[in-house]
ChimeraX commands (.cxc) that place a marker at each C-alpha (Angstrom):
marker #1 position 10.63,-9.69,0.56 radius 0.5
marker #1 position 11.26,-6.19,1.85 radius 0.5
marker #1 position 10.89,-5.94,5.63 radius 0.5
marker #1 position 9.29,-2.50,5.16 radius 0.5
marker #1 position 6.68,-3.91,2.75 radius 0.5
marker #1 position 6.01,-6.85,5.09 radius 0.5
marker #1 position 5.33,-4.46,7.97 radius 0.5
marker #1 position 2.96,-2.34,5.88 radius 0.5
marker #1 position 1.04,-5.45,4.78 radius 0.5
marker #1 position 0.75,-6.71,8.37 radius 0.5
marker #1 position -0.67,-3.35,9.49 radius 0.5
marker #1 position -3.21,-2.92,6.67 radius 0.5
marker #1 position -4.35,-6.56,6.25 radius 0.5
marker #1 position -7.10,-6.45,8.97 radius 0.5
marker #1 position -8.73,-3.36,7.40 radius 0.5
marker #1 position -8.76,-4.49,3.77 radius 0.5
marker #1 position -11.82,-6.75,3.96 radius 0.5
marker #1 position -13.94,-3.75,5.03 radius 0.5
marker #1 position -13.17,-2.26,1.61 radius 0.5
marker #1 position -13.42,-5.50,-0.38 radius 0.5
marker #1 position -9.69,-5.48,-1.14 radius 0.5
marker #1 position -7.04,-8.20,-1.12 radius 0.5
marker #1 position -3.24,-8.15,-1.22 radius 0.5
marker #1 position -1.64,-9.42,-4.43 radius 0.5
marker #1 position 2.15,-9.88,-4.11 radius 0.5
marker #1 position 4.14,-8.44,-7.05 radius 0.5
marker #1 position 7.68,-9.70,-6.76 radius 0.5
marker #1 position 10.03,-9.31,-3.83 radius 0.5
marker #1 position 9.44,-5.69,-2.95 radius 0.5
marker #1 position 5.94,-4.69,-4.01 radius 0.5
marker #1 position 2.29,-5.59,-3.79 radius 0.5
marker #1 position -1.03,-4.40,-5.15 radius 0.5
marker #1 position -4.36,-3.95,-3.49 radius 0.5
marker #1 position -6.97,-5.51,-5.76 radius 0.5
marker #1 position -10.74,-5.59,-5.89 radius 0.5
marker #1 position -11.78,-8.57,-7.99 radius 0.5
marker #1 position -9.48,-8.38,-11.00 radius 0.5
marker #1 position -8.97,-4.61,-10.85 radius 0.5
marker #1 position -5.77,-3.15,-9.36 radius 0.5
marker #1 position -6.73,-0.42,-6.91 radius 0.5
marker #1 position -3.32,0.64,-5.59 radius 0.5
marker #1 position 0.29,-0.54,-5.85 radius 0.5
marker #1 position 2.95,-0.10,-3.17 radius 0.5
marker #1 position 6.64,-0.63,-4.09 radius 0.5
marker #1 position 9.81,-0.49,-2.03 radius 0.5
marker #1 position 12.30,1.49,-4.13 radius 0.5
marker #1 position 15.32,1.43,-1.82 radius 0.5
marker #1 position 15.40,4.65,0.20 radius 0.5
marker #1 position 11.85,5.49,-0.84 radius 0.5
marker #1 position 8.52,3.74,-1.13 radius 0.5
marker #1 position 6.17,4.45,-4.03 radius 0.5
marker #1 position 2.41,4.38,-3.85 radius 0.5
marker #1 position 0.62,4.32,-7.23 radius 0.5
marker #1 position -3.06,5.24,-7.24 radius 0.5
marker #1 position -5.34,6.28,-10.11 radius 0.5
marker #1 position -2.47,6.74,-12.55 radius 0.5
marker #1 position -0.37,8.90,-10.22 radius 0.5
marker #1 position 2.75,7.94,-8.30 radius 0.5
marker #1 position 3.46,9.28,-4.82 radius 0.5
marker #1 position 6.93,8.86,-3.35 radius 0.5
marker #1 position 7.66,8.74,0.37 radius 0.5
marker #1 position 11.09,8.78,2.03 radius 0.5
marker #1 position 11.33,5.66,4.21 radius 0.5
marker #1 position 13.55,7.49,6.68 radius 0.5
marker #1 position 10.63,9.79,7.62 radius 0.5
marker #1 position 7.66,7.65,6.62 radius 0.5
marker #1 position 7.62,4.61,8.87 radius 0.5
marker #1 position 5.42,1.61,7.90 radius 0.5
marker #1 position 2.67,2.70,10.30 radius 0.5
marker #1 position 2.66,6.17,8.72 radius 0.5
marker #1 position 2.33,4.77,5.19 radius 0.5
marker #1 position -0.42,2.45,6.42 radius 0.5
marker #1 position -2.29,5.50,7.72 radius 0.5
marker #1 position -1.94,7.18,4.31 radius 0.5
marker #1 position -3.45,4.05,2.71 radius 0.5
marker #1 position -6.32,4.05,5.25 radius 0.5
marker #1 position -6.98,7.74,4.55 radius 0.5
marker #1 position -7.18,7.09,0.81 radius 0.5
marker #1 position -9.53,4.14,1.34 radius 0.5
marker #1 position -11.81,6.17,3.60 radius 0.5
marker #1 position -11.83,9.17,1.23 radius 0.5
marker #1 position -12.80,6.93,-1.70 radius 0.5
marker #1 position -15.60,5.35,0.31 radius 0.5
marker #1 position -17.22,8.71,1.10 radius 0.5
marker link #1:1,2 radius 0.2
marker link #1:2,3 radius 0.2
marker link #1:3,4 radius 0.2
marker link #1:4,5 radius 0.2
marker link #1:5,6 radius 0.2
marker link #1:6,7 radius 0.2
marker link #1:7,8 radius 0.2
marker link #1:8,9 radius 0.2
marker link #1:9,10 radius 0.2
marker link #1:10,11 radius 0.2
marker link #1:11,12 radius 0.2
marker link #1:12,13 radius 0.2
marker link #1:13,14 radius 0.2
marker link #1:14,15 radius 0.2
marker link #1:15,16 radius 0.2
marker link #1:16,17 radius 0.2
marker link #1:17,18 radius 0.2
marker link #1:18,19 radius 0.2
marker link #1:19,20 radius 0.2
marker link #1:20,21 radius 0.2
marker link #1:21,22 radius 0.2
marker link #1:22,23 radius 0.2
marker link #1:23,24 radius 0.2
marker link #1:24,25 radius 0.2
marker link #1:25,26 radius 0.2
marker link #1:26,27 radius 0.2
marker link #1:27,28 radius 0.2
marker link #1:28,29 radius 0.2
marker link #1:29,30 radius 0.2
marker link #1:30,31 radius 0.2
marker link #1:31,32 radius 0.2
marker link #1:32,33 radius 0.2
marker link #1:33,34 radius 0.2
marker link #1:34,35 radius 0.2
marker link #1:35,36 radius 0.2
marker link #1:36,37 radius 0.2
marker link #1:37,38 radius 0.2
marker link #1:38,39 radius 0.2
marker link #1:39,40 radius 0.2
marker link #1:40,41 radius 0.2
marker link #1:41,42 radius 0.2
marker link #1:42,43 radius 0.2
marker link #1:43,44 radius 0.2
marker link #1:44,45 radius 0.2
marker link #1:45,46 radius 0.2
marker link #1:46,47 radius 0.2
marker link #1:47,48 radius 0.2
marker link #1:48,49 radius 0.2
marker link #1:49,50 radius 0.2
marker link #1:50,51 radius 0.2
marker link #1:51,52 radius 0.2
marker link #1:52,53 radius 0.2
marker link #1:53,54 radius 0.2
marker link #1:54,55 radius 0.2
marker link #1:55,56 radius 0.2
marker link #1:56,57 radius 0.2
marker link #1:57,58 radius 0.2
marker link #1:58,59 radius 0.2
marker link #1:59,60 radius 0.2
marker link #1:60,61 radius 0.2
marker link #1:61,62 radius 0.2
marker link #1:62,63 radius 0.2
marker link #1:63,64 radius 0.2
marker link #1:64,65 radius 0.2
marker link #1:65,66 radius 0.2
marker link #1:66,67 radius 0.2
marker link #1:67,68 radius 0.2
marker link #1:68,69 radius 0.2
marker link #1:69,70 radius 0.2
marker link #1:70,71 radius 0.2
marker link #1:71,72 radius 0.2
marker link #1:72,73 radius 0.2
marker link #1:73,74 radius 0.2
marker link #1:74,75 radius 0.2
marker link #1:75,76 radius 0.2
marker link #1:76,77 radius 0.2
marker link #1:77,78 radius 0.2
marker link #1:78,79 radius 0.2
marker link #1:79,80 radius 0.2
marker link #1:80,81 radius 0.2
marker link #1:81,82 radius 0.2
marker link #1:82,83 radius 0.2
marker link #1:83,84 radius 0.2
view
């Protein structure tokens, strides 16, 4: 498993239950956030970048600049915006 992905999961795990989401591992370097049987968001380590897929769009972040805690904050922001 990707160390970057592991760190992101560790940071976001405590907040997910507030949104009714769970982590579903998808291979060695990616995971999805799911609500029931529906995939809400997918995060994938793509080498030098990390990809976040949400509502049919893919967002790419450079891992050199986007540390795991920064990506976790992006995920939290999306979750909060969707709740409002």
